[in-house]
PyMOL Python script that loads the backbone (N, CA, C, O; Angstrom):
from pymol import cmd

cmd.read_pdbstr("""\
ATOM      1  N   MET A   1      40.557  50.356 190.018  1.00  0.00           N
ATOM      2  CA  MET A   1      40.325  49.049 189.486  1.00  0.00           C
ATOM      3  C   MET A   1      41.386  48.086 190.007  1.00  0.00           C
ATOM      4  O   MET A   1      42.583  48.371 189.958  1.00  0.00           O
ATOM      5  N   GLY A   2      40.944  46.985 190.487  1.00  0.00           N
ATOM      6  CA  GLY A   2      41.865  45.988 190.988  1.00  0.00           C
ATOM      7  C   GLY A   2      42.075  44.881 189.982  1.00  0.00           C
ATOM      8  O   GLY A   2      41.499  44.889 188.894  1.00  0.00           O
ATOM      9  N   TRP A   3      42.887  43.952 190.350  1.00  0.00           N
ATOM     10  CA  TRP A   3      43.193  42.833 189.485  1.00  0.00           C
ATOM     11  C   TRP A   3      41.962  41.966 189.234  1.00  0.00           C
ATOM     12  O   TRP A   3      41.806  41.384 188.161  1.00  0.00           O
ATOM     13  N   PHE A   4      41.117  41.893 190.212  1.00  0.00           N
ATOM     14  CA  PHE A   4      39.964  40.997 190.122  1.00  0.00           C
ATOM     15  C   PHE A   4      38.675  41.793 190.047  1.00  0.00           C
ATOM     16  O   PHE A   4      37.732  41.542 190.797  1.00  0.00           O
ATOM     17  N   SER A   5      38.643  42.739 189.148  1.00  0.00           N
ATOM     18  CA  SER A   5      37.483  43.591 188.965  1.00  0.00           C
ATOM     19  C   SER A   5      36.295  42.768 188.481  1.00  0.00           C
ATOM     20  O   SER A   5      36.457  41.811 187.723  1.00  0.00           O
ATOM     21  N   SER A   6      35.108  43.145 188.923  1.00  0.00           N
ATOM     22  CA  SER A   6      33.915  42.421 188.510  1.00  0.00           C
ATOM     23  C   SER A   6      33.356  42.960 187.198  1.00  0.00           C
ATOM     24  O   SER A   6      32.379  42.422 186.676  1.00  0.00           O
ATOM     25  N   GLU A   7      33.969  44.024 186.655  1.00  0.00           N
ATOM     26  CA  GLU A   7      33.506  44.557 185.376  1.00  0.00           C
ATOM     27  C   GLU A   7      33.842  43.586 184.260  1.00  0.00           C
ATOM     28  O   GLU A   7      34.946  43.046 184.188  1.00  0.00           O
ATOM     29  N   LYS A   8      32.874  43.380 183.400  1.00  0.00           N
ATOM     30  CA  LYS A   8      33.094  42.477 182.272  1.00  0.00           C
ATOM     31  C   LYS A   8      33.350  43.305 181.023  1.00  0.00           C
ATOM     32  O   LYS A   8      32.609  44.239 180.715  1.00  0.00           O
ATOM     33  N   LYS A   9      34.392  42.952 180.323  1.00  0.00           N
ATOM     34  CA  LYS A   9      34.691  43.636 179.073  1.00  0.00           C
ATOM     35  C   LYS A   9      33.924  42.961 177.956  1.00  0.00           C
ATOM     36  O   LYS A   9      33.808  41.737 177.901  1.00  0.00           O
ATOM     37  N   GLU A  10      33.403  43.794 177.066  1.00  0.00           N
ATOM     38  CA  GLU A  10      32.666  43.263 175.934  1.00  0.00           C
ATOM     39  C   GLU A  10      33.651  42.796 174.869  1.00  0.00           C
ATOM     40  O   GLU A  10      34.590  43.516 174.528  1.00  0.00           O
ATOM     41  N   ALA A  11      33.445  41.633 174.362  1.00  0.00           N
ATOM     42  CA  ALA A  11      34.303  41.118 173.291  1.00  0.00           C
ATOM     43  C   ALA A  11      34.008  41.888 172.011  1.00  0.00           C
ATOM     44  O   ALA A  11      32.847  42.175 171.717  1.00  0.00           O
ATOM     45  N   PRO A  12      35.040  42.225 171.251  1.00  0.00           N
ATOM     46  CA  PRO A  12      34.779  42.935 170.001  1.00  0.00           C
ATOM     47  C   PRO A  12      33.973  42.059 169.043  1.00  0.00           C
ATOM     48  O   PRO A  12      34.166  40.845 168.968  1.00  0.00           O
ATOM     49  N   ARG A  13      33.081  42.700 168.326  1.00  0.00           N
ATOM     50  CA  ARG A  13      32.235  42.000 167.377  1.00  0.00           C
ATOM     51  C   ARG A  13      32.931  41.965 166.021  1.00  0.00           C
ATOM     52  O   ARG A  13      33.475  42.972 165.569  1.00  0.00           O
ATOM     53  N   ALA A  14      32.911  40.837 165.397  1.00  0.00           N
ATOM     54  CA  ALA A  14      33.519  40.702 164.067  1.00  0.00           C
ATOM     55  C   ALA A  14      32.665  41.437 163.037  1.00  0.00           C
ATOM     56  O   ALA A  14      31.437  41.448 163.117  1.00  0.00           O
ATOM     57  N   ALA A  15      33.335  42.040 162.085  1.00  0.00           N
ATOM     58  CA  ALA A  15      32.624  42.765 161.036  1.00  0.00           C
ATOM     59  C   ALA A  15      31.909  41.778 160.114  1.00  0.00           C
ATOM     60  O   ALA A  15      32.424  40.703 159.805  1.00  0.00           O
ATOM     61  N   SER A  16      30.724  42.169 159.689  1.00  0.00           N
ATOM     62  CA  SER A  16      29.967  41.322 158.758  1.00  0.00           C
ATOM     63  C   SER A  16      30.573  41.450 157.355  1.00  0.00           C
ATOM     64  O   SER A  16      31.405  42.321 157.100  1.00  0.00           O
ATOM     65  N   ARG A  17      30.147  40.584 156.474  1.00  0.00           N
ATOM     66  CA  ARG A  17      30.631  40.627 155.094  1.00  0.00           C
ATOM     67  C   ARG A  17      30.302  41.968 154.443  1.00  0.00           C
ATOM     68  O   ARG A  17      31.132  42.534 153.731  1.00  0.00           O
ATOM     69  N   ASP A  18      29.088  42.480 154.684  1.00  0.00           N
ATOM     70  CA  ASP A  18      28.690  43.769 154.114  1.00  0.00           C
ATOM     71  C   ASP A  18      29.547  44.906 154.676  1.00  0.00           C
ATOM     72  O   ASP A  18      29.945  45.809 153.940  1.00  0.00           O
ATOM     73  N   GLU A  19      29.826  44.859 155.972  1.00  0.00           N
ATOM     74  CA  GLU A  19      30.653  45.904 156.593  1.00  0.00           C
ATOM     75  C   GLU A  19      32.076  45.871 156.034  1.00  0.00           C
ATOM     76  O   GLU A  19      32.666  46.922 155.781  1.00  0.00           O
ATOM     77  N   ARG A  20      32.621  44.691 155.844  1.00  0.00           N
ATOM     78  CA  ARG A  20      33.959  44.570 155.267  1.00  0.00           C
ATOM     79  C   ARG A  20      33.973  45.103 153.842  1.00  0.00           C
ATOM     80  O   ARG A  20      34.898  45.815 153.450  1.00  0.00           O
ATOM     81  N   THR A  21      32.957  44.762 153.075  1.00  0.00           N
ATOM     82  CA  THR A  21      32.863  45.233 151.691  1.00  0.00           C
ATOM     83  C   THR A  21      32.788  46.752 151.643  1.00  0.00           C
ATOM     84  O   THR A  21      33.473  47.384 150.838  1.00  0.00           O
ATOM     85  N   ARG A  22      31.953  47.347 152.507  1.00  0.00           N
ATOM     86  CA  ARG A  22      31.848  48.810 152.550  1.00  0.00           C
ATOM     87  C   ARG A  22      33.183  49.436 152.915  1.00  0.00           C
ATOM     88  O   ARG A  22      33.570  50.456 152.345  1.00  0.00           O
ATOM     89  N   CYS A  23      33.886  48.832 153.859  1.00  0.00           N
ATOM     90  CA  CYS A  23      35.195  49.336 154.260  1.00  0.00           C
ATOM     91  C   CYS A  23      36.164  49.296 153.086  1.00  0.00           C
ATOM     92  O   CYS A  23      36.824  50.291 152.786  1.00  0.00           O
ATOM     93  N   TRP A  24      36.248  48.153 152.428  1.00  0.00           N
ATOM     94  CA  TRP A  24      37.199  48.011 151.315  1.00  0.00           C
ATOM     95  C   TRP A  24      36.876  48.979 150.177  1.00  0.00           C
ATOM     96  O   TRP A  24      37.780  49.540 149.560  1.00  0.00           O
ATOM     97  N   GLU A  25      35.590  49.173 149.904  1.00  0.00           N
ATOM     98  CA  GLU A  25      35.198  50.111 148.844  1.00  0.00           C
ATOM     99  C   GLU A  25      35.580  51.536 149.223  1.00  0.00           C
ATOM    100  O   GLU A  25      36.078  52.292 148.388  1.00  0.00           O
ATOM    101  N   ALA A  26      35.346  51.905 150.486  1.00  0.00           N
ATOM    102  CA  ALA A  26      35.705  53.245 150.953  1.00  0.00           C
ATOM    103  C   ALA A  26      37.226  53.425 150.932  1.00  0.00           C
ATOM    104  O   ALA A  26      37.725  54.481 150.543  1.00  0.00           O
ATOM    105  N   ARG A  27      37.956  52.391 151.351  1.00  0.00           N
ATOM    106  CA  ARG A  27      39.423  52.431 151.324  1.00  0.00           C
ATOM    107  C   ARG A  27      39.921  52.613 149.903  1.00  0.00           C
ATOM    108  O   ARG A  27      40.784  53.452 149.645  1.00  0.00           O
ATOM    109  N   ASP A  28      39.382  51.831 148.980  1.00  0.00           N
ATOM    110  CA  ASP A  28      39.825  51.901 147.588  1.00  0.00           C
ATOM    111  C   ASP A  28      39.564  53.283 146.995  1.00  0.00           C
ATOM    112  O   ASP A  28      40.414  53.825 146.289  1.00  0.00           O
ATOM    113  N   ALA A  29      38.395  53.856 147.276  1.00  0.00           N
ATOM    114  CA  ALA A  29      38.069  55.191 146.769  1.00  0.00           C
ATOM    115  C   ALA A  29      39.021  56.237 147.352  1.00  0.00           C
ATOM    116  O   ALA A  29      39.497  57.117 146.635  1.00  0.00           O
ATOM    117  N   TYR A  30      39.293  56.138 148.644  1.00  0.00           N
ATOM    118  CA  TYR A  30      40.212  57.074 149.303  1.00  0.00           C
ATOM    119  C   TYR A  30      41.624  56.936 148.735  1.00  0.00           C
ATOM    120  O   TYR A  30      42.279  57.937 148.444  1.00  0.00           O
ATOM    121  N   PHE A  31      42.088  55.711 148.581  1.00  0.00           N
ATOM    122  CA  PHE A  31      43.441  55.501 148.070  1.00  0.00           C
ATOM    123  C   PHE A  31      43.559  55.926 146.602  1.00  0.00           C
ATOM    124  O   PHE A  31      44.620  56.390 146.185  1.00  0.00           O
ATOM    125  N   GLU A  32      42.489  55.778 145.814  1.00  0.00           N
ATOM    126  CA  GLU A  32      42.487  56.281 144.437  1.00  0.00           C
ATOM    127  C   GLU A  32      42.636  57.793 144.432  1.00  0.00           C
ATOM    128  O   GLU A  32      43.352  58.353 143.602  1.00  0.00           O
ATOM    129  N   CYS A  33      41.955  58.449 145.362  1.00  0.00           N
ATOM    130  CA  CYS A  33      42.068  59.901 145.478  1.00  0.00           C
ATOM    131  C   CYS A  33      43.498  60.286 145.869  1.00  0.00           C
ATOM    132  O   CYS A  33      44.057  61.238 145.325  1.00  0.00           O
ATOM    133  N   LEU A  34      44.081  59.551 146.806  1.00  0.00           N
ATOM    134  CA  LEU A  34      45.463  59.827 147.211  1.00  0.00           C
ATOM    135  C   LEU A  34      46.413  59.631 146.034  1.00  0.00           C
ATOM    136  O   LEU A  34      47.333  60.424 145.832  1.00  0.00           O
ATOM    137  N   ASP A  35      46.185  58.568 145.257  1.00  0.00           N
ATOM    138  CA  ASP A  35      47.024  58.317 144.077  1.00  0.00           C
ATOM    139  C   ASP A  35      46.925  59.484 143.098  1.00  0.00           C
ATOM    140  O   ASP A  35      47.937  59.946 142.571  1.00  0.00           O
ATOM    141  N   ALA A  36      45.712  59.954 142.858  1.00  0.00           N
ATOM    142  CA  ALA A  36      45.499  61.065 141.934  1.00  0.00           C
ATOM    143  C   ALA A  36      46.173  62.340 142.443  1.00  0.00           C
ATOM    144  O   ALA A  36      46.636  63.164 141.655  1.00  0.00           O
ATOM    145  N   ALA A  37      46.222  62.493 143.765  1.00  0.00           N
ATOM    146  CA  ALA A  37      46.849  63.674 144.373  1.00  0.00           C
ATOM    147  C   ALA A  37      48.359  63.499 144.530  1.00  0.00           C
ATOM    148  O   ALA A  37      49.058  64.438 144.911  1.00  0.00           O
ATOM    149  N   GLY A  38      48.862  62.293 144.236  1.00  0.00           N
ATOM    150  CA  GLY A  38      50.289  62.037 144.362  1.00  0.00           C
ATOM    151  C   GLY A  38      50.755  61.917 145.806  1.00  0.00           C
ATOM    152  O   GLY A  38      51.899  62.242 146.124  1.00  0.00           O
ATOM    153  N   VAL A  39      49.871  61.452 146.677  1.00  0.00           N
ATOM    154  CA  VAL A  39      50.172  61.331 148.105  1.00  0.00           C
ATOM    155  C   VAL A  39      50.326  59.863 148.463  1.00  0.00           C
ATOM    156  O   VAL A  39      49.483  59.044 148.098  1.00  0.00           O
ATOM    157  N   VAL A  40      51.397  59.521 149.175  1.00  0.00           N
ATOM    158  CA  VAL A  40      51.617  58.144 149.608  1.00  0.00           C
ATOM    159  C   VAL A  40      51.076  57.936 151.007  1.00  0.00           C
ATOM    160  O   VAL A  40      50.298  57.010 151.236  1.00  0.00           O
ATOM    161  N   ALA A  41      51.472  58.777 151.945  1.00  0.00           N
ATOM    162  CA  ALA A  41      51.078  58.621 153.353  1.00  0.00           C
ATOM    163  C   ALA A  41      49.688  59.212 153.579  1.00  0.00           C
ATOM    164  O   ALA A  41      49.484  60.420 153.459  1.00  0.00           O
ATOM    165  N   ALA A  42      48.742  58.341 153.906  1.00  0.00           N
ATOM    166  CA  ALA A  42      47.371  58.788 154.171  1.00  0.00           C
ATOM    167  C   ALA A  42      47.367  59.772 155.337  1.00  0.00           C
ATOM    168  O   ALA A  42      48.094  59.602 156.315  1.00  0.00           O
ATOM    169  N   GLY A  43      46.542  60.791 155.215  1.00  0.00           N
ATOM    170  CA  GLY A  43      46.440  61.796 156.266  1.00  0.00           C
ATOM    171  C   GLY A  43      47.300  63.020 156.020  1.00  0.00           C
ATOM    172  O   GLY A  43      47.206  64.002 156.755  1.00  0.00           O
ATOM    173  N   THR A  44      48.143  62.972 154.987  1.00  0.00           N
ATOM    174  CA  THR A  44      49.010  64.113 154.684  1.00  0.00           C
ATOM    175  C   THR A  44      48.544  64.883 153.452  1.00  0.00           C
ATOM    176  O   THR A  44      49.271  65.728 152.929  1.00  0.00           O
ATOM    177  N   GLU A  45      47.336  64.589 152.994  1.00  0.00           N
ATOM    178  CA  GLU A  45      46.838  65.186 151.754  1.00  0.00           C
ATOM    179  C   GLU A  45      46.121  66.514 151.948  1.00  0.00           C
ATOM    180  O   GLU A  45      45.709  67.137 150.970  1.00  0.00           O
ATOM    181  N   GLY A  46      45.965  66.952 153.173  1.00  0.00           N
ATOM    182  CA  GLY A  46      45.243  68.192 153.428  1.00  0.00           C
ATOM    183  C   GLY A  46      43.761  68.020 153.140  1.00  0.00           C
ATOM    184  O   GLY A  46      43.141  67.050 153.577  1.00  0.00           O
ATOM    185  N   ASP A  47      43.194  68.975 152.396  1.00  0.00           N
ATOM    186  CA  ASP A  47      41.755  68.936 152.094  1.00  0.00           C
ATOM    187  C   ASP A  47      41.441  68.245 150.765  1.00  0.00           C
ATOM    188  O   ASP A  47      40.279  68.191 150.362  1.00  0.00           O
ATOM    189  N   LYS A  48      42.448  67.723 150.085  1.00  0.00           N
ATOM    190  CA  LYS A  48      42.259  67.180 148.737  1.00  0.00           C
ATOM    191  C   LYS A  48      41.272  66.014 148.678  1.00  0.00           C
ATOM    192  O   LYS A  48      40.518  65.903 147.711  1.00  0.00           O
ATOM    193  N   CYS A  49      41.260  65.163 149.667  1.00  0.00           N
ATOM    194  CA  CYS A  49      40.419  63.959 149.634  1.00  0.00           C
ATOM    195  C   CYS A  49      39.485  63.905 150.845  1.00  0.00           C
ATOM    196  O   CYS A  49      39.241  62.829 151.391  1.00  0.00           O
ATOM    197  N   ALA A  50      38.979  65.024 151.254  1.00  0.00           N
ATOM    198  CA  ALA A  50      38.194  65.109 152.488  1.00  0.00           C
ATOM    199  C   ALA A  50      36.963  64.198 152.474  1.00  0.00           C
ATOM    200  O   ALA A  50      36.693  63.515 153.461  1.00  0.00           O
ATOM    201  N   ALA A  51      36.223  64.181 151.374  1.00  0.00           N
ATOM    202  CA  ALA A  51      34.989  63.384 151.324  1.00  0.00           C
ATOM    203  C   ALA A  51      35.287  61.893 151.395  1.00  0.00           C
ATOM    204  O   ALA A  51      34.638  61.165 152.147  1.00  0.00           O
ATOM    205  N   THR A  52      36.262  61.435 150.619  1.00  0.00           N
ATOM    206  CA  THR A  52      36.575  60.013 150.627  1.00  0.00           C
ATOM    207  C   THR A  52      37.252  59.609 151.938  1.00  0.00           C
ATOM    208  O   THR A  52      37.086  58.483 152.407  1.00  0.00           O
ATOM    209  N   HIS A  53      38.008  60.525 152.519  1.00  0.00           N
ATOM    210  CA  HIS A  53      38.645  60.235 153.813  1.00  0.00           C
ATOM    211  C   HIS A  53      37.584  60.060 154.896  1.00  0.00           C
ATOM    212  O   HIS A  53      37.691  59.174 155.744  1.00  0.00           O
ATOM    213  N   LYS A  54      36.577  60.899 154.862  1.00  0.00           N
ATOM    214  CA  LYS A  54      35.491  60.805 155.850  1.00  0.00           C
ATOM    215  C   LYS A  54      34.756  59.469 155.713  1.00  0.00           C
ATOM    216  O   LYS A  54      34.467  58.814 156.715  1.00  0.00           O
ATOM    217  N   ALA A  55      34.458  59.070 154.491  1.00  0.00           N
ATOM    218  CA  ALA A  55      33.774  57.792 154.260  1.00  0.00           C
ATOM    219  C   ALA A  55      34.644  56.632 154.723  1.00  0.00           C
ATOM    220  O   ALA A  55      34.142  55.669 155.303  1.00  0.00           O
ATOM    221  N   TYR A  56      35.928  56.718 154.472  1.00  0.00           N
ATOM    222  CA  TYR A  56      36.892  55.692 154.895  1.00  0.00           C
ATOM    223  C   TYR A  56      36.861  55.539 156.412  1.00  0.00           C
ATOM    224  O   TYR A  56      36.792  54.423 156.925  1.00  0.00           O
ATOM    225  N   GLU A  57      36.913  56.647 157.120  1.00  0.00           N
ATOM    226  CA  GLU A  57      36.903  56.583 158.583  1.00  0.00           C
ATOM    227  C   GLU A  57      35.562  56.126 159.143  1.00  0.00           C
ATOM    228  O   GLU A  57      35.520  55.498 160.201  1.00  0.00           O
ATOM    229  N   GLN A  58      34.483  56.427 158.461  1.00  0.00           N
ATOM    230  CA  GLN A  58      33.161  56.019 158.928  1.00  0.00           C
ATOM    231  C   GLN A  58      32.897  54.532 158.695  1.00  0.00           C
ATOM    232  O   GLN A  58      32.157  53.908 159.456  1.00  0.00           O
ATOM    233  N   ASN A  59      33.488  53.971 157.666  1.00  0.00           N
ATOM    234  CA  ASN A  59      33.185  52.595 157.281  1.00  0.00           C
ATOM    235  C   ASN A  59      34.203  51.553 157.737  1.00  0.00           C
ATOM    236  O   ASN A  59      33.961  50.353 157.605  1.00  0.00           O
ATOM    237  N   CYS A  60      35.329  51.995 158.269  1.00  0.00           N
ATOM    238  CA  CYS A  60      36.381  51.046 158.667  1.00  0.00           C
ATOM    239  C   CYS A  60      36.721  51.193 160.149  1.00  0.00           C
ATOM    240  O   CYS A  60      36.699  52.291 160.706  1.00  0.00           O
ATOM    241  N   ALA A  61      37.032  50.070 160.763  1.00  0.00           N
ATOM    242  CA  ALA A  61      37.471  50.073 162.152  1.00  0.00           C
ATOM    243  C   ALA A  61      38.816  50.794 162.246  1.00  0.00           C
ATOM    244  O   ALA A  61      39.621  50.742 161.315  1.00  0.00           O
ATOM    245  N   LYS A  62      39.051  51.456 163.357  1.00  0.00           N
ATOM    246  CA  LYS A  62      40.298  52.211 163.553  1.00  0.00           C
ATOM    247  C   LYS A  62      41.524  51.320 163.338  1.00  0.00           C
ATOM    248  O   LYS A  62      42.494  51.737 162.704  1.00  0.00           O
ATOM    249  N   SER A  63      41.480  50.108 163.859  1.00  0.00           N
ATOM    250  CA  SER A  63      42.629  49.208 163.710  1.00  0.00           C
ATOM    251  C   SER A  63      42.869  48.862 162.244  1.00  0.00           C
ATOM    252  O   SER A  63      44.015  48.694 161.827  1.00  0.00           O
ATOM    253  N   TRP A  64      41.800  48.755 161.462  1.00  0.00           N
ATOM    254  CA  TRP A  64      41.947  48.471 160.037  1.00  0.00           C
ATOM    255  C   TRP A  64      42.568  49.664 159.323  1.00  0.00           C
ATOM    256  O   TRP A  64      43.423  49.499 158.452  1.00  0.00           O
ATOM    257  N   ILE A  65      42.135  50.863 159.694  1.00  0.00           N
ATOM    258  CA  ILE A  65      42.664  52.081 159.083  1.00  0.00           C
ATOM    259  C   ILE A  65      44.165  52.178 159.328  1.00  0.00           C
ATOM    260  O   ILE A  65      44.930  52.476 158.411  1.00  0.00           O
ATOM    261  N   VAL A  66      44.580  51.929 160.555  1.00  0.00           N
ATOM    262  CA  VAL A  66      46.014  51.964 160.881  1.00  0.00           C
ATOM    263  C   VAL A  66      46.761  50.950 160.020  1.00  0.00           C
ATOM    264  O   VAL A  66      47.798  51.269 159.439  1.00  0.00           O
ATOM    265  N   TYR A  67      46.238  49.738 159.938  1.00  0.00           N
ATOM    266  CA  TYR A  67      46.879  48.681 159.143  1.00  0.00           C
ATOM    267  C   TYR A  67      46.953  49.063 157.668  1.00  0.00           C
ATOM    268  O   TYR A  67      48.027  48.996 157.069  1.00  0.00           O
ATOM    269  N   PHE A  68      45.825  49.466 157.072  1.00  0.00           N
ATOM    270  CA  PHE A  68      45.794  49.802 155.650  1.00  0.00           C
ATOM    271  C   PHE A  68      46.747  50.947 155.326  1.00  0.00           C
ATOM    272  O   PHE A  68      47.448  50.904 154.315  1.00  0.00           O
ATOM    273  N   ASN A  69      46.775  51.973 156.180  1.00  0.00           N
ATOM    274  CA  ASN A  69      47.638  53.122 155.938  1.00  0.00           C
ATOM    275  C   ASN A  69      49.115  52.726 155.994  1.00  0.00           C
ATOM    276  O   ASN A  69      49.906  53.154 155.154  1.00  0.00           O
ATOM    277  N   LYS A  70      49.484  51.911 156.980  1.00  0.00           N
ATOM    278  CA  LYS A  70      50.872  51.455 157.075  1.00  0.00           C
ATOM    279  C   LYS A  70      51.221  50.569 155.885  1.00  0.00           C
ATOM    280  O   LYS A  70      52.309  50.682 155.321  1.00  0.00           O
ATOM    281  N   ARG A  71      50.309  49.699 155.508  1.00  0.00           N
ATOM    282  CA  ARG A  71      50.548  48.778 154.400  1.00  0.00           C
ATOM    283  C   ARG A  71      50.728  49.541 153.091  1.00  0.00           C
ATOM    284  O   ARG A  71      51.523  49.139 152.242  1.00  0.00           O
ATOM    285  N   ARG A  72      49.998  50.634 152.926  1.00  0.00           N
ATOM    286  CA  ARG A  72      50.127  51.468 151.725  1.00  0.00           C
ATOM    287  C   ARG A  72      51.541  52.031 151.604  1.00  0.00           C
ATOM    288  O   ARG A  72      52.128  52.006 150.523  1.00  0.00           O
ATOM    289  N   VAL A  73      52.082  52.529 152.692  1.00  0.00           N
ATOM    290  CA  VAL A  73      53.433  53.101 152.682  1.00  0.00           C
ATOM    291  C   VAL A  73      54.462  52.005 152.412  1.00  0.00           C
ATOM    292  O   VAL A  73      55.386  52.195 151.621  1.00  0.00           O
ATOM    293  N   ILE A  74      54.300  50.869 153.068  1.00  0.00           N
ATOM    294  CA  ILE A  74      55.234  49.753 152.877  1.00  0.00           C
ATOM    295  C   ILE A  74      55.215  49.277 151.422  1.00  0.00           C
ATOM    296  O   ILE A  74      56.268  49.026 150.837  1.00  0.00           O
ATOM    297  N   ALA A  75      54.029  49.154 150.846  1.00  0.00           N
ATOM    298  CA  ALA A  75      53.906  48.703 149.456  1.00  0.00           C
ATOM    299  C   ALA A  75      54.611  49.678 148.512  1.00  0.00           C
ATOM    300  O   ALA A  75      55.248  49.258 147.546  1.00  0.00           O
ATOM    301  N   GLU A  76      54.500  50.950 148.785  1.00  0.00           N
ATOM    302  CA  GLU A  76      55.161  51.958 147.953  1.00  0.00           C
ATOM    303  C   GLU A  76      56.679  51.842 148.074  1.00  0.00           C
ATOM    304  O   GLU A  76      57.400  51.995 147.088  1.00  0.00           O
ATOM    305  N   GLN A  77      57.152  51.575 149.269  1.00  0.00           N
ATOM    306  CA  GLN A  77      58.592  51.422 149.489  1.00  0.00           C
ATOM    307  C   GLN A  77      59.125  50.155 148.820  1.00  0.00           C
ATOM    308  O   GLN A  77      60.294  50.108 148.438  1.00  0.00           O
ATOM    309  N   GLN A  78      58.296  49.142 148.675  1.00  0.00           N
ATOM    310  CA  GLN A  78      58.710  47.873 148.085  1.00  0.00           C
ATOM    311  C   GLN A  78      58.750  47.895 146.557  1.00  0.00           C
ATOM    312  O   GLN A  78      59.425  47.064 145.949  1.00  0.00           O
ATOM    313  N   LYS A  79      58.045  48.822 145.935  1.00  0.00           N
ATOM    314  CA  LYS A  79      57.948  48.840 144.473  1.00  0.00           C
ATOM    315  C   LYS A  79      59.300  48.805 143.777  1.00  0.00           C
ATOM    316  O   LYS A  79      59.491  47.969 142.893  1.00  0.00           O
ATOM    317  N   PRO A  80      60.258  49.677 144.132  1.00  0.00           N
ATOM    318  CA  PRO A  80      61.540  49.621 143.413  1.00  0.00           C
ATOM    319  C   PRO A  80      62.287  48.307 143.624  1.00  0.00           C
ATOM    320  O   PRO A  80      62.968  47.831 142.717  1.00  0.00           O
ATOM    321  N   ILE A  81      62.167  47.729 144.789  1.00  0.00           N
ATOM    322  CA  ILE A  81      62.838  46.462 145.078  1.00  0.00           C
ATOM    323  C   ILE A  81      62.228  45.347 144.230  1.00  0.00           C
ATOM    324  O   ILE A  81      62.956  44.529 143.666  1.00  0.00           O
ATOM    325  N   LEU A  82      60.907  45.310 144.138  1.00  0.00           N
ATOM    326  CA  LEU A  82      60.232  44.287 143.336  1.00  0.00           C
ATOM    327  C   LEU A  82      60.529  44.459 141.846  1.00  0.00           C
ATOM    328  O   LEU A  82      60.691  43.474 141.127  1.00  0.00           O
ATOM    329  N   GLU A  83      60.600  45.706 141.386  1.00  0.00           N
ATOM    330  CA  GLU A  83      60.931  45.967 139.986  1.00  0.00           C
ATOM    331  C   GLU A  83      62.351  45.491 139.681  1.00  0.00           C
ATOM    332  O   GLU A  83      62.600  44.897 138.632  1.00  0.00           O
ATOM    333  N   GLN A  84      63.274  45.753 140.599  1.00  0.00           N
ATOM    334  CA  GLN A  84      64.651  45.312 140.413  1.00  0.00           C
ATOM    335  C   GLN A  84      64.726  43.783 140.380  1.00  0.00           C
ATOM    336  O   GLN A  84      65.446  43.216 139.559  1.00  0.00           O
ATOM    337  N   ALA A  85      63.997  43.126 141.257  1.00  0.00           N
ATOM    338  CA  ALA A  85      63.986  41.664 141.286  1.00  0.00           C
ATOM    339  C   ALA A  85      63.425  41.102 139.982  1.00  0.00           C
ATOM    340  O   ALA A  85      63.938  40.107 139.471  1.00  0.00           O
ATOM    341  N   ALA A  86      62.389  41.719 139.444  1.00  0.00           N
ATOM    342  CA  ALA A  86      61.802  41.266 138.181  1.00  0.00           C
ATOM    343  C   ALA A  86      62.803  41.437 137.037  1.00  0.00           C
ATOM    344  O   ALA A  86      62.925  40.558 136.184  1.00  0.00           O
ATOM    345  N   ARG A  87      63.520  42.568 137.016  1.00  0.00           N
ATOM    346  CA  ARG A  87      64.533  42.774 135.978  1.00  0.00           C
ATOM    347  C   ARG A  87      65.642  41.736 136.088  1.00  0.00           C
ATOM    348  O   ARG A  87      66.099  41.202 135.078  1.00  0.00           O
ATOM    349  N   GLN A  88      66.070  41.454 137.302  1.00  0.00           N
ATOM    350  CA  GLN A  88      67.125  40.462 137.503  1.00  0.00           C
ATOM    351  C   GLN A  88      66.666  39.065 137.073  1.00  0.00           C
ATOM    352  O   GLN A  88      67.443  38.303 136.498  1.00  0.00           O
ATOM    353  N   ALA A  89      65.428  38.740 137.347  1.00  0.00           N
ATOM    354  CA  ALA A  89      64.893  37.433 136.944  1.00  0.00           C
ATOM    355  C   ALA A  89      64.846  37.331 135.421  1.00  0.00           C
ATOM    356  O   ALA A  89      65.191  36.289 134.864  1.00  0.00           O
ATOM    357  N   GLU A  90      64.429  38.382 134.749  1.00  0.00           N
ATOM    358  CA  GLU A  90      64.402  38.397 133.280  1.00  0.00           C
ATOM    359  C   GLU A  90      65.799  38.246 132.704  1.00  0.00           C
ATOM    360  O   GLU A  90      66.016  37.512 131.740  1.00  0.00           O
ATOM    361  N   GLU A  91      66.734  38.948 133.306  1.00  0.00           N
ATOM    362  CA  GLU A  91      68.128  38.868 132.850  1.00  0.00           C
ATOM    363  C   GLU A  91      68.674  37.459 133.039  1.00  0.00           C
ATOM    364  O   GLU A  91      69.381  36.945 132.172  1.00  0.00           O
ATOM    365  N   ALA A  92      68.356  36.840 134.152  1.00  0.00           N
ATOM    366  CA  ALA A  92      68.813  35.468 134.407  1.00  0.00           C
ATOM    367  C   ALA A  92      68.204  34.489 133.411  1.00  0.00           C
ATOM    368  O   ALA A  92      68.870  33.538 133.003  1.00  0.00           O
ATOM    369  N   LYS A  93      66.950  34.702 133.012  1.00  0.00           N
ATOM    370  CA  LYS A  93      66.295  33.840 132.020  1.00  0.00           C
ATOM    371  C   LYS A  93      66.984  33.957 130.668  1.00  0.00           C
ATOM    372  O   LYS A  93      67.182  32.963 129.970  1.00  0.00           O
ATOM    373  N   ARG A  94      67.342  35.172 130.311  1.00  0.00           N
ATOM    374  CA  ARG A  94      67.983  35.397 129.017  1.00  0.00           C
ATOM    375  C   ARG A  94      69.362  34.762 128.962  1.00  0.00           C
ATOM    376  O   ARG A  94      69.787  34.299 127.904  1.00  0.00           O
ATOM    377  N   ARG A  95      70.057  34.735 130.073  1.00  0.00           N
ATOM    378  CA  ARG A  95      71.405  34.179 130.115  1.00  0.00           C
ATOM    379  C   ARG A  95      71.407  32.651 130.016  1.00  0.00           C
ATOM    380  O   ARG A  95      72.366  32.060 129.520  1.00  0.00           O
ATOM    381  N   SER A  96      70.353  32.029 130.481  1.00  0.00           N
ATOM    382  CA  SER A  96      70.349  30.555 130.496  1.00  0.00           C
ATOM    383  C   SER A  96      69.820  29.947 129.240  1.00  0.00           C
ATOM    384  O   SER A  96      69.762  28.723 129.123  1.00  0.00           O
TER     385      SER A  96
END
""", "prot")
cmd.dss("prot")
cmd.show_as("cartoon", "prot")
cmd.util.cbc("prot")
cmd.orient("prot")
């Protein structure tokens, strides 16, 4: 392939509203299963959430799956920091 290849790349198609809804529902069901299993990092649960994981992968674009999985871990890491900030804000309110 050269710099000026005559092959045309197909532009990615945007997901429809129904497709996005199906993805979010599948994601939510999978993440609920992970929560019940006590798993933070998606993909490390073994066979515990196989059915919901399969639906998640079938209904969501790969790039969305990567994003959602990373965001889940980040959100879990942020929880103690946000809780501490809320406690500090309450303490500051009481002092004033």
